[in-house]
N, C-alpha and C positions, 0 to 999 in steps of 0.2 A: 217741725211743722209737716203737715200732710197736704199733698197736692194731688188732685184727682184728674185723671185723663179719661175722656170718653171717646170711643171709636164707634160711630154709628154706621155699621156695615149694611150690606144688602140682605144678609140672612139673620144677623143678630147684632145687638149692641154689646160691646165689651167695655168694661170699666176697670180701672186699676187705681190703686192708691200708692203713691210714691213718697218717701221721705225726702228731706233736703239733701241727702247724700246720693239720691238716685236709686235707692234700694226699694224694690217693689214689696209692699207690705201685703197686698191682697189683690186678687183678680177675680171678677165675676162676669158672667155672660148671660144674656137673656135673648131668646129667639122671638121672632115675629113672622107672620106669613108674608109671602110674596105672591102677587096675583098676575095671571096672564089671561085677561078677559078676551083677547083676540090673538091670533098668531102674530108673533113679533112684538106684542105689547108687553110691558113690564111695569107694574104699579105696586105701591104700598100705601097704607093708611097712616098718615103722620101721627094720628092719635095713638096707634100701636107703638110707634117709636117712643113717644113721651111716656106712656104707661109703663113700658118695659124699662126705660131709663130710670124712672122714679123707683120702680121695684128694685132695680140693680143698685141704685144709690143707697137705698135702705139696707140692703144686704151688705154692701161694701162698707158702710159706716157703722154697722152694728157693733157695739162694744168699744167704739173709738171715742176718746174724749172730744166732744164737739169743738172745744176751744182750739184744738190742734189742727182742724181742717181750715186751710187758708184760702184755697182757690180751686176753681174748676176750669179746665180747658177742653173744648170739644173739637174733635176731628171727625171726618165722616165722608161718606160717598158724595161724589161731586155731581154737578150738572143737573140734578133732579129739579123738577118744577113743583114747588109748593105754593098754592094760591089760597089766600085767606080773604074773606069778605070784610065789610066794615065793622062787623061784630066779632071779628077774629075767629070765625068759624071756618073750617076747611071747606073750600068750594068743591073740590073733586079730589079723588085719590092722586097722590104724587106720581108724576111720570118720571121714571128712573133713567139713570145714565145708560143702561143697556136696552132701552126701549127703541124699537126700530121703525116707528110709525111715521117719521118726519122726512122721508125721502123727498117728497114733493117740495116741502118747505126748504130743505137743505139745498136742493138743486136751484130753487128760486134765489136763495141768498148768494150762492156761488156763481150762478150763471147770469142772473138778471141784475142784481145789485153788483155782483162781480167780485172775484177773489181779490183783485188789486185794491178795490175800495174797502172791502172788509179788513184786509191787512192794514190799511192805513188807519181805519177807525179803531181796530182792536188788537192788532199784531197777530191775528189768527184768521183762518178761514172757517167756514161752517162745516161741522160734522154732525151726523144724525143724533149723536148723544147730547150735544150742547143744549143749553136752556133756551136760547133765542128761537131756534126752529120749533121748539115745543110751544112757546108762546104764540107763534104764528099758527101752529096747528090748532090750538084752542080757539084762537080768534076766528079761524075759518070754519071749524067743525063744531064748536060749542060756543056760539056767540053769546048766549045767556050767561054762561060761566065766565067768559072773558069780561063781560060787562059788569058782573058782580065783584070781580077781583079788585080788592083794595090794596093788598100787599103781595108782592112776589118775593119769594125767598128760596134759599137752598136748604136741603135736608137738615144739616147740622145747625143751621141758624134758626130753624123752628124750635129746636131744643133750647138754644140760648135765649130765644124770645120767651118761651114758656117759663124758663128758670128766672130770668132777670126782668122781663118786661121791656127790654131794649130791642128795637127793630134794627138789626145790625148784620153785617157780614164782614169778612176779611178779604184782603186783596188777593190772596192765593186762590181761594174758592171762587171769588167773583171773576177771576181770569178765565174760568171755564164756562162762562155764561154766554160769551160772544156779545156782551153788553158793556164791557169795561175797556176803556182806553188803558191798556196794560202799561205802556211806557210812561204815561203821565198820571197814572193812578187816580182816575176819575171816571164816572159814568160817561159813556159816549152819547152825546146829543144826537148824532146821526143814527145810531142804532136804536135809540128810544123812538125816534121818528119812524124808522123802518118797521118796528114792531108795534107801533101805535100805542105806546105806554107813556106814562108821565113820571117825572122824577120822584114824586111823592109815593109812587107805588114801589119804589126800590129802596132797599135799606141803606142806612148810613154806613160808610166805609171806615174800617179800622185796620191797623197792623195786627197781625195774628197774636202778638203778645200784649196788646193793649187791653186794659180793663174796660169792659162795656157797661158794667153795673154790678150789683150784688143780688143775692137771693131775695126774691120777693117775700114779704112777711108770711103769706099763707103757704108758700112753698117751703120756706125754712121751717115753719111749724110742723108741716107734714113730715119732713125729713128729720126733725129733731136737731136741726143745725142752727147756727147763728145767722142773722141777717147781714153779718159782716163778711160772710164768705164771698170772695170776689169771683166774678165770671169774666174770663178773658175771651176775646173774639175767636180764638182757635184757628183751624186751617182745614183746607181740603185734605182728603185722606193721603194723597201722595206727598204733599208738602209736610203734613204732620208726621208721616212715616220718615221723611227725609230728616226732620229734626230728631226723631227718635233713633236714627242711625248715625247721627253726627254729620249729615251731608249738608253742611252750611259753610259758606266761604267760597272763595274763587276756585273753580275747577274741581270741586268735589263731586263724586259720582256715587249713585246707589242703583243697584239693579234689584227689582222686585219680581220674584217668581210666584205670584199669586194666581188667582183665577184668571185675571188678566196679567200682562207683564209690562213693566215700565223700566225705562232707563232715565234716570233723573240726574241732571247736571246743574249744580248750583253755580251762580255767577254774581260777581259784584257789579256787573254792568249789563245794561239791556242789550240783548242780541236778537237778531231776527234772521231766520233762514229765508232766503228769497223765494223759495218754492213752498214755504209753509209745511214742509214735511214733518217738522217738529213743532210742538206747541211752545209758544213763548209766553210764559206766565210770570206773575209776581210770586216771590217766595215768602215763606213764613218768617224769615229772619230780617225782613225789611228790604231785601234786594230782589234778585230775579232768578229764574231758572228756565232751562230748556227741558222738555220732556218728550220722549217717544213712548207711545202706548200701543201695545198689541192687545187685541181683544181676547185672544186665547193664548194662555201660556201654560201654567201648571194644569189648567183644565184640559189641555190636549193630552197630557199624560194620563189624567184621570179618565178621560173618554176612552183612550186606547186600552188601559188596564181593565176598567170596570165594564165597559160596554162591549168591547171587542174580545179581549182575552178572558173576560169573566172572572177576574181575580181582584182581590184587594191587597195581595201580598206584593207590594211594589218592590220591596227590598230584594226578594228572591228573584224577581224578573230582571232586576238590574245587575244581579251578582254575576251573571254569565257574560256580561259585556266587557270584553278585554281589549279588542283591537281598535283603540281610539284613533281617529284620523284616517282610518282605512276603509270605512264603510262606503259601499257603492250605492246604497239606497238613500234617497233624500225625501224629506217630508216638508211640504209647504203648510205652515201652521195656521191656516186661515179658516178655521171651522165656523166662525161667526162673521166672516168678512174681515176687513183690516182697517186700522186707522193709520198709525205711523209705520213707514213713511208713505204708504201707497194711497191712503184715503179711498179705499175701494170696498163699499159694502157688499158688492157682488162677488168678491173673491171667495174661493173655497179651498179647503184642504185637499191635498193630493200626495200620493206616493209616486216617486219617480225612480227608475233604475233597478227595478226588481228583476231577478232572473231565477232559473231553476235551483240555484244554490243559495238563494236568499233564506235566511233563518228567522225564527221568532225574535232572537236577540238583535238581529240586524234591523228589524222593523221597530223594535222598542228603542234602540239606539238612534234611529233616524228621527223618531218623534222628539226625543230629548234634544238632539242636536239642532233640529229644525227651529225650535223655540229660540235657542241662543243665536243661531244664524239670523233669525228674524230681528232680534234685538240689536244685533251688530249692524244691521242696515241703518238703524237710527244713530248708532255711535259714529258711523262713517259720515253722516250728515253733520254731526257736531264737530268732528275733526276739521271739516272744510271751513268752519267758521273760525278756525284758529284756536280752538280750545285744546289744551294739552292735558291728556288724562293718562295716568300710568297705573292707577289702582281704583278699586271700587269696593263699596260695602255691598252686602247681599242680604236680602230678607225675603219673607214670604214662605209659604209651605214648601215650595220647591227647593228652598235653600237648606232644607234639612237633609237633602240627598248629597252625600259626598261625591257621587259621580257627576251630578249636575254642577257642583262647584268646580270640579276639575275641568269639565267641558267649558264652563264660563271663562275660567282663567286662560285656557289655551285657545279657544275660538276668538276671544276678545283681545288676547295678549295683554292682560291686565293682572296685577296682583289682586286677589280677592280676599278682603278682610271680613272675617266672621266676628260678629259682635256678641257680647255676653247676654244682653237683654233683647229678646226677639218678640217685642210686643207692638212694634210698628206705630200706627197712628195714635193709639191710646197713650203710649209712653211719650210720644211727641207732644200730645195735648197736655200731659202733666208737666213736661218741661216748660211749655209755653205759659202754663199757669204759674210756675215758680218764678219765671222771669217777670210776669205781670205783677206778681206780689212783691217784687224787689229782692228776691233771694239771690238773683244773679243780675249783672249789669246789662247783659244782652244775650241773645240766643246763641251766638257762636261760643261765647264763654261757657254758657251752661252746657252746651253739647260737648265741648271739648273736655269738660270736667266729669260729666256723667256717663258718656258713652264709652265703653271699654271694649277694645279689640282683644279677642282671646285666641284667635288663630288666623293664619294667613295662608292661602293656597296660591303658590307661585306657578307661573307658566313655565313649561319646559321647552327649550329651544327647538328640539327635533319635532315635538308634537305641535308646536305653534306653526312650524313650517308645513307640516302635513295638513293641518286644518286650514291654513291660508289657501291652499290649492282647492280644498273642498268648498270653502266659502266662495271663491271666485266662480265655481260651477253653480252653487246654489243661487247666487244673485242673478243668474241668467234665466232661471226658470220662470219666475213671475212675469217678466216682460214678454216671454215667449208665449204664454198662455192667457194673458189677461183679456184678450179679445174674445176668447172662448167663454169666459165667465159672463160677459155681457149677454151672450146668446142663451 
């Protein structure tokens, strides 16, 4: 049988077809535009997502026996606000995860409603990227659009709705809306009241691997597929990627070095950091996870290479870096502000420690190390909650760099497992579809059977010791300068 995974990203939708053995048969990608109508705003047209998803599905399934396609699982960008009217028409362009317009609403939630109350209601505090502040922004700035809104959904759920006709979401993606009671897996009555919305405007909740419906007849006819093809709820991109890397079960860890950076720690029990430095979310396997999120990770390196050094030859630039753990230059990786663990949208990047003998290689090394130091800040929070972690998977574009993998192993003091299939949320979506269709009894069983480790980078004692001293210096810099960012 064939299971399809969809990854609805910020720049493109990526689709893959996987057989029951986890072998990828085909991968296709379709791009769509991203709009910045005002400084700090970030929007997309949901109709573009659907049109390109449908075109991608046609290309993906061309020449395939339709009877072999059993299910579709959707993963995708989190937090975005998609609003539909009573006729299921899009009310306004979707406001995306990286949109920064909601500072006023975020401050209102954290300071007036209060972080303590928010944490009790949802297990999280407000971040500018979350969905609830976007709803408040629309209520205040676009009252007519707010009044017309009959359905509030997340980006990937718009695709599921168009494919199946089911108004649904899953717990992992809903966790990032600041509307879900994460611990008890239900919509928060208090947060609905705060945002001025009704229960019927919010989708029904499912586990990520649960079947929400089948292809609508007209959709199946357009695709040339059977109406028996099952649609599963799917997951937010980070949870879907975690499934795709086998990060399910107690104390499993995955580090993603993508445009943004995440450290994702799965748990069989609900845990909450008292300072809300980490996100406490539901996981796609039916349990829970903690997540630290940096807004700039591999994008720091891309910025440094392409905008400053004016090169795209990343490999050559990294080749001259030899003195690991000995660099006196530090880089704070806050090009777009920061989420975990500082929650400071005003934070900015900076180099520290340069001198007359600082080289180009030192600067490049500092950028790469700064990203891993920043992720380690979140790892330290998780350790204080009693979670024992001795190894991690790694994924994302940055994971292709051998140097970055070595830095990760030694700065984090973790064994870094490299997996065979590097397809992230799309692969996770396909695995969830396989579970939903009964191919596997549960997500952990599926992940353990399908996700294969092909290499492990181990930390070196001497290098770990050197990096420990460097990290203790790094962690002092942000507290020392954070008041300057406010000014």
